[in-house]
C-alpha positions as CSV (number, residue, x, y, z in Angstrom):
1,X,87.3,73.2,126.8
2,X,90.3,70.9,127.0
3,X,92.9,71.6,129.7
4,X,96.6,71.2,128.9
5,X,98.7,69.1,131.2
6,X,101.6,70.6,133.1
7,X,104.1,68.6,131.1
8,X,102.6,69.9,127.9
9,X,102.8,73.5,129.1
10,X,106.5,72.9,130.0
11,X,107.2,71.3,126.7
12,X,105.7,74.4,124.9
13,X,107.6,76.9,127.1
14,X,111.0,75.3,126.4
15,X,112.2,76.2,123.0
16,X,114.4,73.7,121.0
17,X,118.1,74.4,121.3
18,X,118.3,75.1,117.6
19,X,115.7,77.9,118.0
20,X,117.5,79.4,121.0
21,X,120.8,79.4,119.0
22,X,119.3,80.9,115.9
23,X,117.7,83.7,118.0
24,X,120.9,84.3,119.9
25,X,122.9,84.5,116.7
26,X,120.6,87.2,115.4
27,X,121.1,89.2,118.6
28,X,124.9,88.7,118.4
29,X,125.0,90.0,114.8
30,X,122.7,92.9,115.8
31,X,125.0,93.9,118.7
32,X,128.1,93.7,116.6
33,X,126.3,95.8,114.0
34,X,125.6,98.5,116.5
35,X,129.2,98.5,117.5
36,X,130.6,98.4,114.0
37,X,134.4,97.8,113.8
38,X,134.8,97.1,117.5
39,X,136.6,94.0,118.8
40,X,134.6,92.2,121.4
41,X,135.2,89.0,123.4
42,X,132.4,86.9,124.8
43,X,132.5,88.6,128.2
44,X,132.2,92.1,126.7
45,X,129.5,90.9,124.4
46,X,127.6,89.3,127.3
47,X,127.6,92.6,129.2
48,X,126.4,94.6,126.1
49,X,123.6,92.1,125.6
50,X,122.6,91.9,129.3
51,X,123.4,88.2,129.5
52,X,124.2,87.1,133.1
53,X,123.4,83.3,133.4
54,X,126.2,80.9,132.7
55,X,124.2,78.6,130.4
56,X,123.4,81.4,127.9
57,X,127.0,82.8,128.1
58,X,128.2,79.3,127.2
59,X,125.8,79.1,124.3
60,X,126.9,82.6,123.2
61,X,130.6,81.5,123.1
62,X,129.5,78.5,120.9
63,X,127.6,80.9,118.6
64,X,130.6,83.2,118.3
65,X,132.8,80.4,117.1
66,X,130.1,79.1,114.6
67,X,129.5,82.6,113.2
68,X,133.3,83.0,112.7
69,X,133.5,79.6,111.0
70,X,130.6,80.6,108.7
71,X,132.5,83.8,107.8
72,X,129.9,86.1,109.4
73,X,132.5,87.3,112.0
74,X,136.2,87.8,111.9
75,X,138.5,86.6,114.7
76,X,141.7,88.6,114.2
77,X,143.1,87.5,117.6
78,X,142.1,84.6,119.7
79,X,138.7,85.1,121.5
80,X,138.2,88.6,120.0
81,X,135.6,89.0,117.3
82,X,134.3,91.8,115.0
83,X,131.8,92.1,112.1
84,X,133.2,90.9,108.7
85,X,133.4,93.4,105.9
86,X,131.1,91.4,103.8
87,X,128.2,91.8,106.2
88,X,125.6,93.7,104.2
89,X,124.1,97.1,105.0
90,X,121.5,98.5,102.6
91,X,119.2,101.4,102.5
92,X,115.6,100.9,101.5
93,X,111.9,101.6,102.0
94,X,109.7,99.7,104.5
95,X,106.6,97.9,103.1
96,X,104.6,97.0,106.1
97,X,102.3,93.9,106.0
98,X,99.0,93.4,107.9
99,X,100.8,90.9,110.2
100,X,103.1,93.6,111.6
101,X,106.2,92.3,109.8
102,X,107.6,94.1,106.8
103,X,109.7,93.8,103.7
104,X,112.4,96.4,102.8
105,X,112.7,97.2,99.1
106,X,116.1,98.5,98.1
107,X,117.8,99.5,94.9
108,X,121.1,98.3,96.5
109,X,119.8,94.7,96.9
110,X,118.2,92.2,94.5
111,X,115.0,90.9,96.0
112,X,113.1,92.1,99.1
113,X,114.4,91.8,102.7
114,X,112.1,90.3,105.3
115,X,112.0,92.1,108.6
116,X,110.2,90.6,111.5
117,X,108.0,92.8,113.7
118,X,110.5,92.6,116.6
119,X,113.3,93.7,114.3
120,X,111.5,96.8,112.8
121,X,112.4,98.9,115.9
122,X,109.5,101.3,115.3
123,X,110.1,101.7,111.6
124,X,106.7,102.4,109.8
125,X,105.3,101.9,106.3
126,X,107.2,104.0,103.8
127,X,110.0,105.0,106.0
128,X,113.5,105.0,104.6
129,X,115.7,102.8,106.7
130,X,119.2,101.3,107.0
131,X,119.1,97.5,107.3
132,X,121.6,94.9,108.4
133,X,121.1,91.7,106.4
134,X,121.6,88.5,108.4
135,X,124.2,86.2,106.7
136,X,122.3,83.0,107.7
137,X,122.2,80.7,104.6
138,X,119.8,78.3,106.3
139,X,116.9,80.7,105.9
140,X,114.3,80.3,103.2
141,X,114.3,84.1,102.5
142,X,116.7,86.9,103.2
143,X,116.1,88.5,106.6
144,X,117.4,91.6,108.2
145,X,117.0,94.1,111.0
146,X,116.4,97.9,110.9
147,X,119.4,99.6,112.5
148,X,118.5,103.2,111.6
149,X,115.5,105.1,110.6
150,X,116.9,107.6,108.1
151,X,113.7,109.4,107.1
152,X,110.1,109.1,108.3
153,X,107.6,108.8,105.5
154,X,105.1,110.8,107.5
155,X,105.1,113.1,110.5
156,X,101.4,113.4,111.0
157,X,98.9,110.6,111.7
158,X,95.1,110.7,111.2
159,X,92.9,108.9,113.6
160,X,90.0,109.0,116.1
161,X,90.5,110.3,119.6
162,X,89.7,108.0,122.6
163,X,89.8,109.5,126.1
164,X,89.7,108.4,129.7
165,X,90.0,110.2,133.0
166,X,93.8,110.4,133.0
167,X,95.0,109.9,129.4
168,X,93.9,109.7,125.8
169,X,94.9,107.9,122.6
170,X,94.7,108.6,118.9
171,X,93.7,105.4,117.2
172,X,95.1,105.7,113.7
173,X,94.3,103.9,110.5
174,X,96.3,100.6,110.9
175,X,97.9,101.0,107.4
176,X,99.5,104.2,108.7
177,X,100.5,103.2,112.2
178,X,100.0,99.8,113.8
179,X,100.1,101.3,117.3
180,X,97.8,103.7,119.2
181,X,99.5,107.1,120.0
182,X,99.4,108.0,123.7
183,X,98.4,111.7,124.1
184,X,98.9,113.5,127.4
185,X,95.8,115.4,128.4
186,X,97.7,118.7,128.2
187,X,98.5,118.0,124.5
188,X,94.9,117.5,123.3
189,X,94.3,121.0,121.7
190,X,90.7,120.7,122.7
191,X,90.0,117.4,120.9
192,X,87.0,115.5,122.2
193,X,86.3,111.8,122.4
194,X,85.2,110.4,119.0
195,X,86.6,113.3,116.9
196,X,89.0,112.9,114.1
197,X,92.3,114.6,114.5
198,X,95.9,114.6,113.4
199,X,98.8,113.9,115.8
200,X,102.5,114.1,115.8
201,X,104.8,111.6,117.5
202,X,107.2,113.5,119.9
203,X,108.8,110.5,121.8
204,X,109.2,106.8,121.0
205,X,112.0,105.1,122.8
206,X,113.1,101.5,122.0
207,X,111.4,100.2,125.2
208,X,108.1,101.9,124.6
209,X,105.5,99.9,122.7
210,X,103.3,102.9,122.1
211,X,104.6,106.3,120.9
212,X,103.8,109.5,122.8
213,X,102.4,112.3,120.7
214,X,100.5,115.5,120.7
215,X,97.4,116.6,118.8
216,X,98.3,118.9,115.9
217,X,94.8,119.7,114.6
218,X,91.2,118.7,115.3
219,X,89.6,117.8,112.0
220,X,86.0,117.5,113.3
221,X,83.4,114.8,113.7
222,X,83.5,111.6,111.6
223,X,81.0,111.5,108.8
224,X,81.0,115.3,108.2
225,X,82.1,116.1,104.7
226,X,84.8,118.6,105.5
227,X,86.2,116.4,108.2
228,X,86.4,113.4,105.9
229,X,88.0,115.4,103.0
230,X,90.5,117.0,105.3
231,X,91.3,113.6,106.8
232,X,91.9,112.1,103.3
233,X,94.4,115.0,102.6
234,X,96.1,114.5,105.9
235,X,96.3,110.8,105.5
236,X,98.4,111.3,102.4
237,X,100.4,114.2,103.9
238,X,98.8,116.8,101.7
239,X,97.9,120.3,102.9
240,X,94.5,121.8,102.7
241,X,95.3,125.4,103.5
242,X,98.2,127.8,102.8
243,X,100.5,129.1,105.6
244,X,99.8,132.8,106.3
245,X,103.2,133.8,104.9
246,X,102.3,132.3,101.6
247,X,98.9,134.0,101.5
248,X,100.5,137.3,102.5
249,X,103.0,136.8,99.6
250,X,100.2,136.2,97.2
251,X,98.3,139.3,98.4
252,X,101.4,141.4,97.6
253,X,101.5,140.3,93.9
254,X,100.9,143.2,91.6
255,X,98.1,142.5,89.2
256,X,98.9,145.4,86.9
257,X,100.9,144.7,83.8
258,X,103.3,147.5,82.9
259,X,103.7,148.9,79.4
260,X,107.4,148.1,79.7
261,X,106.6,144.4,80.2
262,X,104.2,144.3,77.3
263,X,106.8,145.9,75.1
264,X,109.2,143.1,75.9
265,X,106.7,140.5,74.6
266,X,105.1,139.4,71.4
267,X,101.6,140.9,71.3
268,X,98.6,138.6,70.5
269,X,95.9,140.9,72.0
270,X,94.4,141.5,68.6
271,X,94.5,137.8,67.5
272,X,91.3,135.7,68.0
273,X,91.9,133.8,71.2
274,X,89.8,131.6,73.4
275,X,89.8,129.0,76.2
276,X,88.0,125.6,76.5
277,X,87.8,124.1,80.0
278,X,85.4,122.2,82.3
279,X,82.2,124.1,83.1
280,X,83.2,124.4,86.8
281,X,86.9,125.4,86.2
282,X,88.3,128.6,87.6
283,X,92.0,128.2,86.8
284,X,92.5,128.5,83.0
285,X,96.1,127.5,82.2
286,X,95.9,127.5,78.5
287,X,94.3,129.4,75.6
288,X,94.4,128.9,71.8
289,X,94.8,131.6,69.2
290,X,94.0,131.2,65.6
291,X,94.4,133.1,62.4
292,X,94.4,132.1,58.7
293,X,97.6,133.1,56.9
294,X,96.7,131.8,53.4
295,X,94.2,129.3,51.9
296,X,96.0,126.3,53.2
297,X,98.2,127.8,56.0
298,X,97.2,128.6,59.6
299,X,98.8,130.1,62.7
300,X,97.9,128.4,65.9
301,X,99.2,129.7,69.2
302,X,99.2,127.6,72.3
303,X,99.3,130.2,75.1
304,X,100.2,129.1,78.6
305,X,99.9,131.2,81.8
306,X,103.3,132.7,82.6
307,X,103.3,131.6,86.2
308,X,107.1,131.9,86.6
309,X,106.8,135.7,85.9
310,X,104.9,136.0,89.2
311,X,106.4,133.1,91.2
312,X,110.1,133.9,91.5
313,X,112.8,131.5,92.7
314,X,113.5,131.3,96.5
315,X,110.3,133.1,97.5
316,X,107.6,131.8,99.8
317,X,105.3,131.2,96.8
318,X,108.0,129.2,95.0
319,X,108.9,127.1,98.0
320,X,105.3,126.2,98.7
321,X,104.6,125.4,95.0
322,X,107.6,123.0,95.0
323,X,106.5,121.3,98.2
324,X,103.0,120.7,96.9
325,X,104.2,120.0,93.3
326,X,100.6,119.6,92.1
327,X,97.0,120.7,92.6
328,X,94.8,118.0,94.1
329,X,91.3,117.4,92.7
330,X,89.0,115.8,95.2
331,X,85.3,115.0,94.4
332,X,84.0,118.2,96.0
333,X,86.9,120.6,95.8
334,X,90.2,121.6,94.3
335,X,93.2,122.0,96.6
336,X,95.4,124.3,94.4
337,X,99.2,124.3,94.2
338,X,99.1,128.2,94.2
339,X,97.0,130.5,96.3
340,X,93.6,131.5,94.9
341,X,94.7,135.0,93.9
342,X,97.3,133.5,91.6
343,X,95.5,130.3,90.4
344,X,92.1,131.8,89.8
345,X,92.8,135.4,89.2
346,X,96.3,136.8,88.3
347,X,97.5,133.8,86.3
348,X,94.2,132.5,85.1
349,X,93.6,133.3,81.4
350,X,90.1,134.8,82.0
351,X,88.2,136.3,79.1
352,X,88.5,140.0,78.2
353,X,91.6,140.5,80.5
354,X,95.2,141.2,79.4
355,X,97.3,138.2,80.5
356,X,101.0,137.3,80.4
357,X,101.8,134.0,78.7
358,X,104.6,131.7,77.7
359,X,103.6,130.5,74.2
360,X,104.3,128.0,71.5
361,X,103.2,129.3,68.1
362,X,103.0,127.1,65.1
363,X,102.4,127.5,61.4
364,X,100.5,124.5,60.0
365,X,99.4,123.5,56.6
366,X,96.0,121.9,55.8
367,X,97.3,118.4,56.7
368,X,98.5,119.6,60.1
369,X,102.2,119.5,59.2
370,X,104.3,122.0,61.3
371,X,105.9,124.3,58.8
372,X,107.5,126.6,61.5
373,X,107.5,127.2,65.2
374,X,108.3,129.9,67.7
375,X,108.6,129.9,71.5
376,X,108.6,132.9,73.7
377,X,106.8,135.2,76.1
378,X,103.6,136.9,75.0
379,X,100.6,139.0,76.1
380,X,97.0,137.9,75.1
381,X,93.4,139.0,75.7
382,X,91.1,136.0,75.4
383,X,87.9,136.7,73.4
384,X,85.8,133.9,74.7
385,X,85.5,131.3,77.5
386,X,84.0,128.0,76.3
387,X,83.0,125.1,78.5
388,X,83.7,121.8,76.8
389,X,79.9,121.3,76.3
390,X,79.6,124.7,74.6
391,X,82.5,124.1,72.2
392,X,81.1,120.6,71.4
393,X,77.7,122.1,70.6
394,X,79.3,124.5,68.1
395,X,81.3,121.7,66.5
396,X,78.3,119.5,66.1
397,X,75.9,122.3,65.0
398,X,78.6,124.0,62.9
399,X,77.3,127.3,64.1
400,X,77.7,129.6,67.1
401,X,80.5,131.7,68.7
402,X,83.8,131.4,66.8
403,X,82.3,128.6,64.7
404,X,84.7,129.0,61.8
405,X,87.8,129.0,64.0
406,X,86.6,126.0,66.1
407,X,85.7,123.9,63.0
408,X,89.1,124.6,61.3
409,X,91.0,123.8,64.5
410,X,88.9,120.7,65.1
411,X,89.8,119.5,61.6
412,X,93.5,120.1,62.3
413,X,93.3,118.4,65.7
414,X,91.7,115.3,64.2
415,X,94.5,115.1,61.6
416,X,97.1,115.4,64.4
417,X,95.3,112.6,66.3
418,X,95.3,110.3,63.2
419,X,99.0,110.8,62.8
420,X,99.7,110.1,66.5
421,X,97.8,106.8,66.4
422,X,99.4,105.8,63.1
423,X,102.8,106.3,64.8
424,X,101.8,103.9,67.5
425,X,100.0,105.9,70.2
426,X,97.6,104.0,72.5
427,X,94.1,105.3,73.1
428,X,93.6,105.0,76.8
429,X,90.5,107.2,77.2
430,X,88.4,105.7,80.1
431,X,85.2,107.3,81.0
432,X,85.6,109.3,84.2
433,X,83.2,108.8,87.1
434,X,81.6,112.1,88.3
435,X,79.2,112.8,91.1
436,X,76.2,115.2,91.3
437,X,76.5,116.8,94.7
438,X,73.8,118.7,96.7
439,X,74.5,121.9,98.6
440,X,76.0,120.0,101.5
441,X,78.3,118.0,99.1
442,X,76.2,114.8,99.5
443,X,76.2,112.6,96.4
444,X,72.8,112.5,94.8
445,X,73.8,111.0,91.4
446,X,76.6,109.4,89.5
447,X,77.4,109.9,85.8
448,X,80.2,109.2,83.4
449,X,82.1,112.0,81.8
450,X,83.0,111.2,78.2
451,X,85.8,112.6,76.0
452,X,84.4,114.2,72.8
453,X,85.9,116.2,70.0
454,X,86.1,119.5,72.0
455,X,88.2,117.6,74.5
456,X,90.3,116.2,71.7
457,X,90.8,119.6,70.1
458,X,92.5,121.0,73.3
459,X,94.3,117.7,74.0
460,X,96.0,117.5,70.5
461,X,97.3,121.1,70.6
462,X,98.5,120.7,74.1
463,X,100.3,117.5,73.1
464,X,101.8,119.3,70.1
465,X,103.2,122.1,72.3
466,X,104.6,119.7,74.8
467,X,106.2,117.5,72.2
468,X,107.7,120.4,70.2
469,X,109.1,122.1,73.3
470,X,110.8,118.9,74.4
471,X,112.2,118.4,70.9
472,X,113.5,122.0,70.7
473,X,115.5,121.5,73.9
474,X,116.3,117.8,73.9
475,X,117.0,116.8,70.3
476,X,120.7,116.6,69.7
477,X,122.3,119.0,67.4
478,X,125.7,118.7,65.8
479,X,128.3,120.8,67.6
480,X,126.0,121.6,70.6
481,X,126.3,120.0,74.0
482,X,123.4,118.0,75.5
483,X,121.1,120.2,77.7
484,X,119.5,119.1,81.0
485,X,115.7,119.2,80.7
486,X,112.6,117.9,82.4
487,X,110.8,115.2,80.5
488,X,107.6,113.3,81.0
489,X,108.6,109.7,80.3
490,X,106.7,106.5,79.9
491,X,108.4,103.1,79.5
492,X,107.4,100.1,77.5
493,X,104.9,97.6,78.9
494,X,106.1,94.8,81.2
495,X,106.4,91.7,79.0
496,X,105.2,89.3,81.6
497,X,102.1,91.4,82.4
498,X,101.5,91.8,78.7
499,X,101.6,88.0,78.1
500,X,99.3,87.3,81.0
501,X,96.9,90.0,79.7
502,X,96.9,88.5,76.3
503,X,96.0,85.1,77.8
504,X,93.3,86.6,79.9
505,X,91.4,88.4,77.1
506,X,91.3,85.2,75.0
507,X,88.4,84.0,77.2
508,X,86.4,87.0,75.9
509,X,87.4,86.2,72.3
510,X,89.9,89.0,72.0
511,X,93.6,89.0,71.1
512,X,96.6,91.4,70.9
513,X,99.9,91.2,69.0
514,X,103.0,91.4,71.2
515,X,105.8,91.0,68.7
516,X,106.7,94.7,68.3
517,X,105.9,98.1,69.7
518,X,103.8,99.1,66.8
519,X,101.8,95.9,66.7
520,X,101.2,96.1,70.5
521,X,99.9,99.6,70.0
522,X,97.7,99.0,67.0
523,X,96.2,95.8,68.4
524,X,95.7,97.4,71.8
525,X,93.8,100.3,70.1
526,X,91.6,97.8,68.2
527,X,90.9,95.9,71.4
528,X,89.9,99.0,73.3
529,X,87.6,100.0,70.4
530,X,86.1,96.5,70.3
531,X,85.3,96.4,74.1
532,X,83.7,99.9,74.1
533,X,80.2,99.6,75.5
534,X,80.6,95.9,76.3
535,X,80.1,94.5,79.9
536,X,83.7,93.5,80.1
537,X,85.0,97.0,79.1
538,X,86.0,98.2,82.5
539,X,87.8,95.0,83.3
540,X,89.7,94.8,80.0
541,X,90.6,98.5,80.2
542,X,91.8,98.2,83.8
543,X,94.0,95.3,83.1
544,X,95.4,96.9,79.9
545,X,96.4,99.9,81.9
546,X,98.1,97.7,84.5
547,X,100.3,96.2,81.9
548,X,101.7,99.6,81.2
549,X,104.6,101.4,83.0
550,X,103.8,104.4,85.1
551,X,104.5,107.8,83.6
552,X,106.8,110.0,85.6
553,X,109.2,113.0,85.4
554,X,112.9,112.6,84.7
555,X,115.9,114.3,83.2
556,X,116.8,111.0,81.6
557,X,114.7,110.8,78.5
558,X,113.4,107.4,77.3
559,X,110.5,108.8,75.3
560,X,106.8,108.4,76.0
561,X,105.6,104.9,74.9
562,X,101.8,105.5,75.3
563,X,101.9,108.7,73.2
564,X,104.5,107.3,70.7
565,X,106.7,110.4,71.2
566,X,110.5,110.3,71.3
567,X,110.5,113.6,73.2
568,X,107.8,114.8,75.5
569,X,107.4,117.1,78.4
570,X,104.8,119.0,80.4
571,X,104.7,122.7,79.4
572,X,101.0,123.5,79.4
573,X,99.7,123.5,83.0
574,X,102.0,125.5,85.3
575,X,99.1,126.8,87.5
576,X,98.6,123.2,88.7
577,X,101.9,121.3,88.1
578,X,105.3,122.3,89.3
579,X,107.2,120.4,86.6
580,X,105.6,122.8,84.1
581,X,107.1,125.7,86.0
582,X,110.6,124.0,85.8
583,X,110.1,123.5,82.0
584,X,109.2,127.2,81.6
585,X,112.3,128.3,83.4
586,X,114.6,125.9,81.5
587,X,113.1,126.8,78.2
588,X,113.5,130.6,78.9
589,X,117.1,129.9,80.0
590,X,118.0,128.0,76.8
591,X,116.2,130.5,74.5
592,X,118.7,133.0,76.0
593,X,121.6,130.6,75.1
594,X,122.1,129.7,78.7
595,X,124.5,126.8,79.6
596,X,123.1,123.4,80.6
597,X,122.0,123.2,84.3
598,X,123.1,120.5,86.8
599,X,121.1,117.3,86.0
600,X,121.4,116.0,89.6
601,X,119.5,118.9,91.1
602,X,116.7,118.7,88.5
603,X,116.5,114.9,88.8
604,X,115.8,115.2,92.5
605,X,113.1,117.8,91.8
606,X,111.6,115.4,89.2
607,X,111.6,112.5,91.7
608,X,109.8,114.7,94.3
609,X,107.2,115.8,91.7
610,X,106.5,112.2,90.6
611,X,106.0,111.2,94.3
612,X,103.7,114.1,95.0
613,X,101.7,113.3,91.9
614,X,101.2,109.7,93.1
615,X,100.0,110.9,96.5
616,X,97.6,113.3,94.9
617,X,96.2,110.5,92.7
618,X,95.8,108.3,95.8
619,X,93.9,111.1,97.6
620,X,91.7,111.7,94.7
621,X,90.8,108.0,94.5
622,X,90.1,107.9,98.2
623,X,87.7,110.8,97.9
624,X,85.9,109.0,95.1
625,X,85.7,105.8,97.1
626,X,84.3,107.7,100.1
627,X,81.6,109.3,98.0
628,X,80.7,106.0,96.4
629,X,80.2,104.5,99.9
630,X,78.2,107.5,101.0
631,X,76.1,107.3,97.8
632,X,75.3,103.6,98.5
633,X,74.7,103.7,102.3
634,X,70.9,104.0,101.7
635,X,71.0,100.9,99.5
636,X,72.0,98.4,102.1
637,X,70.0,95.2,101.6
638,X,69.3,95.9,97.9
639,X,70.5,93.8,95.0
640,X,72.5,95.2,92.0
641,X,74.0,93.8,88.9
642,X,77.7,94.1,88.3
643,X,80.9,92.8,86.9
644,X,83.8,91.2,88.8
645,X,86.5,93.9,88.5
646,X,89.2,92.3,90.6
647,X,90.1,89.1,92.5
648,X,92.4,88.6,95.4
649,X,93.0,85.8,97.9
650,X,90.7,87.5,100.4
651,X,87.9,88.8,98.2
652,X,86.1,89.3,94.9
653,X,85.7,93.0,93.9
654,X,82.5,93.8,92.0
655,X,81.8,97.0,90.1
656,X,78.1,97.8,89.9
657,X,76.8,98.5,86.3
658,X,74.7,101.6,87.0
659,X,76.7,103.6,89.5
660,X,80.2,102.2,88.9
661,X,80.6,101.8,92.6
662,X,83.0,99.0,93.7
663,X,82.7,96.8,96.7
664,X,84.0,93.5,97.9
665,X,82.5,90.0,98.4
666,X,84.6,88.3,101.1
667,X,85.9,84.9,100.1
668,X,84.8,83.8,103.7
669,X,81.2,84.6,102.8
670,X,81.2,82.0,100.0
671,X,80.0,79.1,102.2
672,X,79.1,76.6,99.5
673,X,82.8,75.4,99.1
674,X,86.4,76.1,100.0
675,X,87.7,78.6,97.5
676,X,91.4,79.0,96.5
677,X,93.0,82.0,94.8
678,X,94.6,81.4,91.4
679,X,96.7,84.4,90.5
680,X,97.5,83.3,87.0
681,X,93.8,82.9,86.2
682,X,92.6,86.1,88.0
683,X,90.1,83.8,89.8
684,X,89.0,82.1,92.9
685,X,88.1,78.4,92.3
686,X,86.0,76.1,94.5
687,X,88.0,73.1,95.7
688,X,85.1,70.6,95.4
689,X,82.7,72.1,92.9
690,X,85.3,73.8,90.7
691,X,83.0,76.8,90.6
692,X,85.0,79.7,89.3
693,X,84.7,83.5,90.0
694,X,86.9,85.4,87.6
695,X,87.4,89.0,86.3
696,X,84.8,90.0,83.8
697,X,82.1,87.6,85.1
698,X,78.6,89.1,85.3
699,X,77.1,88.7,88.8
700,X,74.4,90.0,91.1
701,X,75.3,91.1,94.6
702,X,73.5,92.3,97.7
703,X,74.8,95.4,99.6
704,X,75.6,94.1,103.1
705,X,77.3,97.2,104.6
706,X,78.6,100.6,103.7
707,X,81.5,101.5,106.1
708,X,82.1,105.2,105.7
709,X,85.1,105.1,108.1
710,X,86.9,102.5,106.1
711,X,85.6,103.8,102.7
712,X,84.4,100.2,102.1
713,X,81.4,98.6,100.5
714,X,80.7,95.0,101.6
715,X,78.7,92.8,99.2
716,X,77.5,89.2,99.2
717,X,77.1,87.1,96.1
718,X,73.5,86.4,95.0
719,X,74.1,84.7,91.6
720,X,76.2,84.5,88.5
721,X,74.6,85.2,85.1
722,X,76.1,82.1,83.6
723,X,76.0,78.9,85.7
724,X,79.3,77.2,86.2
725,X,80.1,73.9,84.7
726,X,82.4,71.1,85.9
């Protein structure tokens, strides 16, 4: 070990004058920022900043004059300074990095604002903050300082409890909170060392490095299924049980339907009606009714559970539904938006029970053209409950329960589907990974769930109802004012991503046309059909989806690009989606000739619903990842074939062919060369050998580790199928 000389240590300890001045200027601007509008001379400023030594006070005076000369401070009277009006304050969201620094993303500012760890002032990932932007033009990037935490992204943190004789800590996931939370022993709620728990921060002053908190709930022991599923929900701020007041409100809901209520509705109880859902489903949102009107004319009713009849505004049930905004579907359970009595019983369209619905009823000809439509409240009695597999068997065998109805509806659905694709819809129908679980929810098998005609039958009639409801409310009519409505919108693809995607797929011999919306859609559909069943299917599908915008809810209609609809909404799943409840209420309001409602209120509700949908999706993916790791933990040391599904500067992601489980090969484990990441090529490339690992490559990997806590599979590269060439 080489010892440093005393002179070297002193040289390191003494910062260059330029660095001292730069740091001091930042502190000066920060202090003025906290005393916005106040005139301060250098003595007052020295006191506020705690500067006592003459040398620093002299430097402070120099900095004040330089900041005034640069226009960052005003000097309205000699020796007295204040913040200039042009100094920027913006509100934005914190995006924390692994280094502890962050970037703030703001709609009020072009580009991201860099915030050093010391200038975050306890702001955490996802927090909404007010930022002061430093007006230092010598910087390579825009920097700033958090001056106010407007809203915390999360109140609860998930972690593992560590204890000692006199104190305890909750050690959170570092992506949530980069500091351990100090827990006084009298705030432990019975938590034991090594258990997973949630904690709330109750105190965190500027001078404290670690926050002080209290245990809110003990989740259990790591590795236990319930503990891990509850931890995933808590990690994303999602509840896994209903408050007692909500359960009590659900218990009081009257299940009986009065004759007076039936008399107010269109009666479909004698019309053939059925549901088609997953085999394990319990909440049946939608049913289809069918009757033939003439040789070439048919009445098809899309009947949706009338949730808003039972869940009234400003009630405990309503407020809870809005906060949740969606049901969450983890691998082993459903976390419903509504209590079980409503979701699985009162509202669920179970067979041979009278149920209240909000319906869209269409008269169609033999070519699936809509001749007439009707929207309103109904009462139904479902004749049959199909699982998708049962309905598919009837369609394929052309015999079985309600065979004539199913076959006719399937023919109409396929014609609707053909028209949709001819209009420019894109066929993103990726196979869904499902697990076979034992009685203790341990994964014992993995399989892919495919979309067949029975799925398409339901999908096409739900799409028809959603589209026609949106058109009914949203399409402009002469002499009628525009009406506020909730749309499901999907923007056009990002042109840069689309160009990069087109370049990438050339290496597999594919191409897409990017000159017009219709050509993009038709060539994308041809591509997705061509890759079906090929090794590169997952990679191509994944990247294709990444080129697309994210669908969301909004009162500002831009149409739905992926479906090729100018007007589209979500009307068909109010048991599990709050936006559908909003749509039901608005549709009922406008059917009664109600005036347009305030757009601002509904836009905020749309934004909340979109955010909650993303959280639910993240939680669902985390549960899949956890089960994949659990499934593979007994395969450590074994070799599997796979395909490179992603490449980053730190690792190569590989999806295994048989199980579809994904893990990572660390770039550091590639010891035969120094590898550099090429973002444009979706590859890491050897500096000396030029060996290339890129998305879509066939590889073999060994399972090195299965980390249940991090939900992470670690692989090491064994071989590539095709040797590299210089």
